[in-house]
LUMLO-482970 format. One record per residue (C-alpha): x, y, z; residue number from 1. Coordinates in nm, 3 decimals, decimal comma. Layout:
// residues N
<site X="X" Y="Y" Z="Z" num="NUM"/>
...
This chain:
// residues 261
<site X="2,125" Y="-1,833" Z="3,764" num="1"/>
<site X="1,954" Y="-1,722" Z="3,406" num="2"/>
<site X="2,197" Y="-1,780" Z="3,137" num="3"/>
<site X="2,240" Y="-1,553" Z="2,822" num="4"/>
<site X="2,087" Y="-1,737" Z="2,488" num="5"/>
<site X="2,407" Y="-1,766" Z="2,279" num="6"/>
<site X="2,416" Y="-1,634" Z="1,924" num="7"/>
<site X="2,514" Y="-1,917" Z="1,676" num="8"/>
<site X="2,467" Y="-1,693" Z="1,388" num="9"/>
<site X="2,243" Y="-1,644" Z="1,082" num="10"/>
<site X="1,944" Y="-1,886" Z="1,096" num="11"/>
<site X="2,028" Y="-1,983" Z="1,461" num="12"/>
<site X="1,982" Y="-1,927" Z="1,783" num="13"/>
<site X="1,633" Y="-1,912" Z="2,050" num="14"/>
<site X="1,495" Y="-1,672" Z="1,673" num="15"/>
<site X="1,601" Y="-1,752" Z="1,347" num="16"/>
<site X="1,580" Y="-1,575" Z="1,036" num="17"/>
<site X="1,304" Y="-1,814" Z="0,926" num="18"/>
<site X="1,093" Y="-1,796" Z="1,268" num="19"/>
<site X="1,120" Y="-1,398" Z="1,231" num="20"/>
<site X="0,996" Y="-1,420" Z="0,851" num="21"/>
<site X="0,676" Y="-1,724" Z="0,923" num="22"/>
<site X="0,596" Y="-1,495" Z="1,229" num="23"/>
<site X="0,499" Y="-1,186" Z="0,999" num="24"/>
<site X="0,356" Y="-1,435" Z="0,729" num="25"/>
<site X="0,125" Y="-1,541" Z="1,012" num="26"/>
<site X="0,041" Y="-1,197" Z="1,099" num="27"/>
<site X="-0,011" Y="-1,107" Z="0,700" num="28"/>
<site X="-0,280" Y="-1,354" Z="0,702" num="29"/>
<site X="-0,541" Y="-1,141" Z="0,890" num="30"/>
<site X="-0,723" Y="-0,902" Z="0,706" num="31"/>
<site X="-1,040" Y="-0,691" Z="0,676" num="32"/>
<site X="-1,242" Y="-0,992" Z="0,489" num="33"/>
<site X="-1,079" Y="-1,256" Z="0,756" num="34"/>
<site X="-1,010" Y="-1,098" Z="1,089" num="35"/>
<site X="-1,078" Y="-1,462" Z="1,290" num="36"/>
<site X="-0,841" Y="-1,726" Z="1,197" num="37"/>
<site X="-0,807" Y="-2,052" Z="1,344" num="38"/>
<site X="-0,438" Y="-2,239" Z="1,399" num="39"/>
<site X="-0,537" Y="-2,481" Z="1,064" num="40"/>
<site X="-0,636" Y="-2,168" Z="0,872" num="41"/>
<site X="-0,330" Y="-2,031" Z="0,965" num="42"/>
<site X="-0,107" Y="-2,321" Z="0,834" num="43"/>
<site X="-0,330" Y="-2,349" Z="0,516" num="44"/>
<site X="-0,271" Y="-1,978" Z="0,431" num="45"/>
<site X="0,136" Y="-1,989" Z="0,504" num="46"/>
<site X="0,218" Y="-2,356" Z="0,438" num="47"/>
<site X="0,320" Y="-2,387" Z="0,773" num="48"/>
<site X="0,294" Y="-2,726" Z="0,918" num="49"/>
<site X="-0,006" Y="-2,698" Z="1,206" num="50"/>
<site X="0,257" Y="-2,769" Z="1,513" num="51"/>
<site X="0,432" Y="-2,457" Z="1,337" num="52"/>
<site X="0,186" Y="-2,230" Z="1,328" num="53"/>
<site X="0,058" Y="-2,280" Z="1,627" num="54"/>
<site X="0,361" Y="-2,202" Z="1,807" num="55"/>
<site X="0,421" Y="-1,892" Z="1,631" num="56"/>
<site X="0,061" Y="-1,812" Z="1,701" num="57"/>
<site X="0,132" Y="-1,891" Z="2,079" num="58"/>
<site X="0,482" Y="-1,668" Z="2,122" num="59"/>
<site X="0,271" Y="-1,353" Z="1,885" num="60"/>
<site X="-0,016" Y="-1,411" Z="2,179" num="61"/>
<site X="0,259" Y="-1,368" Z="2,451" num="62"/>
<site X="0,400" Y="-1,075" Z="2,282" num="63"/>
<site X="0,040" Y="-0,903" Z="2,297" num="64"/>
<site X="-0,036" Y="-0,896" Z="1,893" num="65"/>
<site X="-0,250" Y="-1,131" Z="1,854" num="66"/>
<site X="-0,517" Y="-1,282" Z="2,134" num="67"/>
<site X="-0,674" Y="-1,598" Z="2,158" num="68"/>
<site X="-1,107" Y="-1,685" Z="2,263" num="69"/>
<site X="-1,046" Y="-2,025" Z="2,247" num="70"/>
<site X="-1,125" Y="-2,089" Z="1,895" num="71"/>
<site X="-0,974" Y="-1,861" Z="1,679" num="72"/>
<site X="-0,712" Y="-1,568" Z="1,668" num="73"/>
<site X="-0,749" Y="-1,227" Z="1,602" num="74"/>
<site X="-0,505" Y="-0,930" Z="1,555" num="75"/>
<site X="-0,484" Y="-0,662" Z="1,842" num="76"/>
<site X="-0,461" Y="-0,302" Z="1,875" num="77"/>
<site X="-0,068" Y="-0,319" Z="1,903" num="78"/>
<site X="-0,014" Y="-0,469" Z="1,611" num="79"/>
<site X="-0,075" Y="-0,080" Z="1,465" num="80"/>
<site X="0,276" Y="-0,003" Z="1,653" num="81"/>
<site X="0,438" Y="-0,158" Z="1,333" num="82"/>
<site X="0,273" Y="0,081" Z="1,101" num="83"/>
<site X="0,283" Y="0,368" Z="1,318" num="84"/>
<site X="0,649" Y="0,359" Z="1,423" num="85"/>
<site X="0,669" Y="0,340" Z="0,995" num="86"/>
<site X="0,446" Y="0,642" Z="0,949" num="87"/>
<site X="0,595" Y="0,815" Z="1,223" num="88"/>
<site X="0,933" Y="0,853" Z="1,011" num="89"/>
<site X="0,820" Y="0,982" Z="0,700" num="90"/>
<site X="0,749" Y="1,324" Z="0,602" num="91"/>
<site X="0,557" Y="1,323" Z="0,320" num="92"/>
<site X="0,235" Y="1,202" Z="0,424" num="93"/>
<site X="0,231" Y="1,486" Z="0,680" num="94"/>
<site X="0,327" Y="1,709" Z="0,394" num="95"/>
<site X="0,064" Y="1,585" Z="0,161" num="96"/>
<site X="-0,253" Y="1,582" Z="0,406" num="97"/>
<site X="-0,353" Y="1,942" Z="0,351" num="98"/>
<site X="-0,345" Y="1,891" Z="-0,049" num="99"/>
<site X="-0,515" Y="1,629" Z="-0,090" num="100"/>
<site X="-0,805" Y="1,789" Z="0,156" num="101"/>
<site X="-0,835" Y="2,031" Z="-0,088" num="102"/>
<site X="-0,839" Y="1,795" Z="-0,383" num="103"/>
<site X="-1,091" Y="1,595" Z="-0,194" num="104"/>
<site X="-1,317" Y="1,918" Z="-0,094" num="105"/>
<site X="-1,254" Y="2,023" Z="-0,487" num="106"/>
<site X="-1,375" Y="1,772" Z="-0,652" num="107"/>
<site X="-1,593" Y="1,585" Z="-0,365" num="108"/>
<site X="-1,446" Y="1,300" Z="-0,410" num="109"/>
<site X="-1,218" Y="1,101" Z="-0,206" num="110"/>
<site X="-0,806" Y="1,144" Z="-0,247" num="111"/>
<site X="-0,554" Y="0,921" Z="-0,134" num="112"/>
<site X="-0,159" Y="0,906" Z="-0,124" num="113"/>
<site X="-0,014" Y="0,595" Z="-0,177" num="114"/>
<site X="0,377" Y="0,408" Z="-0,233" num="115"/>
<site X="0,518" Y="0,117" Z="-0,409" num="116"/>
<site X="0,603" Y="-0,182" Z="-0,185" num="117"/>
<site X="0,709" Y="-0,487" Z="-0,448" num="118"/>
<site X="0,426" Y="-0,555" Z="-0,638" num="119"/>
<site X="0,151" Y="-0,351" Z="-0,428" num="120"/>
<site X="0,025" Y="-0,015" Z="-0,388" num="121"/>
<site X="0,045" Y="0,106" Z="0,024" num="122"/>
<site X="-0,217" Y="0,390" Z="0,097" num="123"/>
<site X="-0,027" Y="0,601" Z="0,366" num="124"/>
<site X="-0,298" Y="0,875" Z="0,376" num="125"/>
<site X="-0,701" Y="0,904" Z="0,268" num="126"/>
<site X="-0,862" Y="1,178" Z="0,261" num="127"/>
<site X="-1,240" Y="1,070" Z="0,223" num="128"/>
<site X="-1,512" Y="1,252" Z="-0,041" num="129"/>
<site X="-1,847" Y="1,307" Z="0,038" num="130"/>
<site X="-1,981" Y="1,130" Z="-0,265" num="131"/>
<site X="-1,779" Y="0,764" Z="-0,259" num="132"/>
<site X="-1,610" Y="0,691" Z="0,003" num="133"/>
<site X="-1,481" Y="0,356" Z="-0,061" num="134"/>
<site X="-1,489" Y="0,138" Z="0,234" num="135"/>
<site X="-1,231" Y="-0,049" Z="0,232" num="136"/>
<site X="-0,948" Y="0,223" Z="0,100" num="137"/>
<site X="-0,761" Y="0,273" Z="0,451" num="138"/>
<site X="-0,436" Y="0,388" Z="0,552" num="139"/>
<site X="-0,222" Y="0,101" Z="0,515" num="140"/>
<site X="-0,453" Y="-0,069" Z="0,273" num="141"/>
<site X="-0,294" Y="-0,272" Z="-0,029" num="142"/>
<site X="-0,382" Y="-0,325" Z="-0,375" num="143"/>
<site X="-0,215" Y="-0,485" Z="-0,632" num="144"/>
<site X="-0,041" Y="-0,231" Z="-0,828" num="145"/>
<site X="-0,122" Y="-0,358" Z="-1,211" num="146"/>
<site X="-0,492" Y="-0,294" Z="-1,072" num="147"/>
<site X="-0,479" Y="0,000" Z="-0,978" num="148"/>
<site X="-0,391" Y="0,370" Z="-1,144" num="149"/>
<site X="-0,158" Y="0,480" Z="-0,865" num="150"/>
<site X="0,028" Y="0,130" Z="-0,928" num="151"/>
<site X="0,054" Y="0,205" Z="-1,340" num="152"/>
<site X="0,227" Y="0,536" Z="-1,226" num="153"/>
<site X="0,456" Y="0,398" Z="-0,945" num="154"/>
<site X="0,534" Y="0,111" Z="-1,194" num="155"/>
<site X="0,585" Y="0,351" Z="-1,466" num="156"/>
<site X="0,864" Y="0,521" Z="-1,281" num="157"/>
<site X="1,072" Y="0,208" Z="-1,225" num="158"/>
<site X="1,380" Y="0,091" Z="-1,444" num="159"/>
<site X="1,329" Y="-0,101" Z="-1,740" num="160"/>
<site X="1,486" Y="-0,406" Z="-1,632" num="161"/>
<site X="1,310" Y="-0,395" Z="-1,276" num="162"/>
<site X="0,974" Y="-0,305" Z="-1,497" num="163"/>
<site X="0,979" Y="-0,607" Z="-1,696" num="164"/>
<site X="1,061" Y="-0,850" Z="-1,393" num="165"/>
<site X="0,737" Y="-0,741" Z="-1,234" num="166"/>
<site X="0,531" Y="-0,760" Z="-1,541" num="167"/>
<site X="0,700" Y="-1,108" Z="-1,610" num="168"/>
<site X="0,507" Y="-1,266" Z="-1,288" num="169"/>
<site X="0,143" Y="-1,096" Z="-1,421" num="170"/>
<site X="-0,121" Y="-1,213" Z="-1,724" num="171"/>
<site X="-0,101" Y="-0,991" Z="-1,981" num="172"/>
<site X="0,238" Y="-0,847" Z="-1,933" num="173"/>
<site X="0,226" Y="-0,690" Z="-2,301" num="174"/>
<site X="-0,120" Y="-0,487" Z="-2,265" num="175"/>
<site X="0,009" Y="-0,405" Z="-1,945" num="176"/>
<site X="0,371" Y="-0,275" Z="-2,041" num="177"/>
<site X="0,191" Y="-0,056" Z="-2,347" num="178"/>
<site X="-0,047" Y="0,092" Z="-2,073" num="179"/>
<site X="0,223" Y="0,166" Z="-1,837" num="180"/>
<site X="0,444" Y="0,366" Z="-2,189" num="181"/>
<site X="0,123" Y="0,559" Z="-2,213" num="182"/>
<site X="0,117" Y="0,666" Z="-1,858" num="183"/>
<site X="0,513" Y="0,720" Z="-1,896" num="184"/>
<site X="0,447" Y="1,008" Z="-2,211" num="185"/>
<site X="0,090" Y="1,158" Z="-2,049" num="186"/>
<site X="0,198" Y="1,189" Z="-1,652" num="187"/>
<site X="-0,107" Y="1,032" Z="-1,562" num="188"/>
<site X="-0,326" Y="0,751" Z="-1,547" num="189"/>
<site X="-0,659" Y="0,608" Z="-1,546" num="190"/>
<site X="-0,853" Y="0,276" Z="-1,446" num="191"/>
<site X="-1,186" Y="0,203" Z="-1,494" num="192"/>
<site X="-1,376" Y="0,013" Z="-1,252" num="193"/>
<site X="-1,050" Y="0,009" Z="-1,004" num="194"/>
<site X="-1,094" Y="-0,259" Z="-0,699" num="195"/>
<site X="-1,182" Y="-0,011" Z="-0,451" num="196"/>
<site X="-1,597" Y="0,002" Z="-0,534" num="197"/>
<site X="-1,568" Y="-0,006" Z="-0,877" num="198"/>
<site X="-1,481" Y="0,328" Z="-0,940" num="199"/>
<site X="-1,284" Y="0,504" Z="-1,208" num="200"/>
<site X="-0,983" Y="0,621" Z="-1,048" num="201"/>
<site X="-0,696" Y="0,879" Z="-1,176" num="202"/>
<site X="-0,353" Y="0,918" Z="-1,038" num="203"/>
<site X="-0,072" Y="1,132" Z="-1,099" num="204"/>
<site X="0,303" Y="1,063" Z="-0,981" num="205"/>
<site X="0,467" Y="1,249" Z="-0,685" num="206"/>
<site X="0,858" Y="1,319" Z="-0,738" num="207"/>
<site X="1,084" Y="1,463" Z="-0,440" num="208"/>
<site X="1,266" Y="1,745" Z="-0,612" num="209"/>
<site X="1,132" Y="1,706" Z="-0,951" num="210"/>
<site X="1,312" Y="1,409" Z="-1,006" num="211"/>
<site X="1,278" Y="1,045" Z="-0,831" num="212"/>
<site X="0,893" Y="0,936" Z="-0,826" num="213"/>
<site X="0,833" Y="0,877" Z="-0,442" num="214"/>
<site X="0,395" Y="0,822" Z="-0,449" num="215"/>
<site X="0,093" Y="0,880" Z="-0,616" num="216"/>
<site X="-0,167" Y="1,092" Z="-0,513" num="217"/>
<site X="-0,503" Y="0,990" Z="-0,656" num="218"/>
<site X="-0,879" Y="1,050" Z="-0,656" num="219"/>
<site X="-1,184" Y="0,836" Z="-0,768" num="220"/>
<site X="-1,516" Y="0,912" Z="-0,901" num="221"/>
<site X="-1,802" Y="0,704" Z="-0,984" num="222"/>
<site X="-1,799" Y="0,607" Z="-1,380" num="223"/>
<site X="-2,149" Y="0,602" Z="-1,441" num="224"/>
<site X="-2,158" Y="1,011" Z="-1,368" num="225"/>
<site X="-1,855" Y="1,114" Z="-1,514" num="226"/>
<site X="-1,752" Y="0,961" Z="-1,861" num="227"/>
<site X="-1,361" Y="0,955" Z="-1,877" num="228"/>
<site X="-1,353" Y="1,247" Z="-2,124" num="229"/>
<site X="-1,466" Y="1,472" Z="-1,879" num="230"/>
<site X="-1,287" Y="1,302" Z="-1,586" num="231"/>
<site X="-0,964" Y="1,424" Z="-1,789" num="232"/>
<site X="-1,099" Y="1,750" Z="-1,858" num="233"/>
<site X="-1,205" Y="1,824" Z="-1,513" num="234"/>
<site X="-1,041" Y="1,636" Z="-1,255" num="235"/>
<site X="-0,694" Y="1,532" Z="-1,379" num="236"/>
<site X="-0,555" Y="1,940" Z="-1,407" num="237"/>
<site X="-0,718" Y="1,962" Z="-1,046" num="238"/>
<site X="-0,485" Y="1,620" Z="-0,948" num="239"/>
<site X="-0,206" Y="1,753" Z="-1,137" num="240"/>
<site X="-0,201" Y="2,075" Z="-0,969" num="241"/>
<site X="-0,218" Y="1,873" Z="-0,629" num="242"/>
<site X="0,083" Y="1,637" Z="-0,685" num="243"/>
<site X="0,257" Y="1,957" Z="-0,834" num="244"/>
<site X="0,197" Y="2,142" Z="-0,505" num="245"/>
<site X="0,270" Y="1,807" Z="-0,288" num="246"/>
<site X="0,630" Y="1,796" Z="-0,464" num="247"/>
<site X="0,683" Y="2,209" Z="-0,410" num="248"/>
<site X="0,657" Y="2,163" Z="-0,016" num="249"/>
<site X="0,831" Y="1,823" Z="-0,014" num="250"/>
<site X="1,129" Y="2,000" Z="-0,172" num="251"/>
<site X="1,192" Y="2,206" Z="0,133" num="252"/>
<site X="1,226" Y="1,847" Z="0,321" num="253"/>
<site X="1,569" Y="1,735" Z="0,258" num="254"/>
<site X="1,432" Y="1,416" Z="0,214" num="255"/>
<site X="1,072" Y="1,255" Z="0,225" num="256"/>
<site X="1,136" Y="0,941" Z="0,386" num="257"/>
<site X="1,062" Y="0,731" Z="0,112" num="258"/>
<site X="1,247" Y="0,503" Z="-0,054" num="259"/>
<site X="1,124" Y="0,310" Z="-0,420" num="260"/>
<site X="1,129" Y="-0,062" Z="-0,314" num="261"/>
């Protein structure tokens, strides 16, 4: 006869809150530049004890989220279920996609939709352009918000006290605060040499019912091909029209499924 594990309250029992948090920290160790990791590497990156890292990796392997080839661990396709479960509950990426496709076709550049997750920008939809499609810009990719045009737009939408908390942990907060103030005034952002392939990126906010900013739409261009003045003249109006078109369609949806974080 088997016994049912007793719920001993928060932080206790067979799987404590700390275990869950540590397991997610282990999963987040993996990425495009580190697809395979040893137990020692995971322990180093997470700050966990080596024995704890090994136990969590084995549990994740039993659950099908990682596989072990004898020396290193790798993520499995099952980890995609976590992201797809989130995306499937959102209306906005589906609403935005045809508009992003039109923008990418009109500008012949990569267009994307992203949201703010704590201090990072997370991309929900990416439509590659024919000229310069950043190879690392994919659905689910994360970028520090303070280094991207989409991040500047999304940070500009935060309440003052929340923005101050975000900026306090960053280098050069005064300069960034001034830049974000300009983004608020003009309604769009431009960042030269964005982290994705050193491109010049422009972004505009997407609001739900012309009120709460829920996402940012971005387009990229190689800085050697078009200067900032031409980008502002030729690209920004198309970008803003795309954002407004997404907003108009999103207004027909009761809730786009995205909350500010």
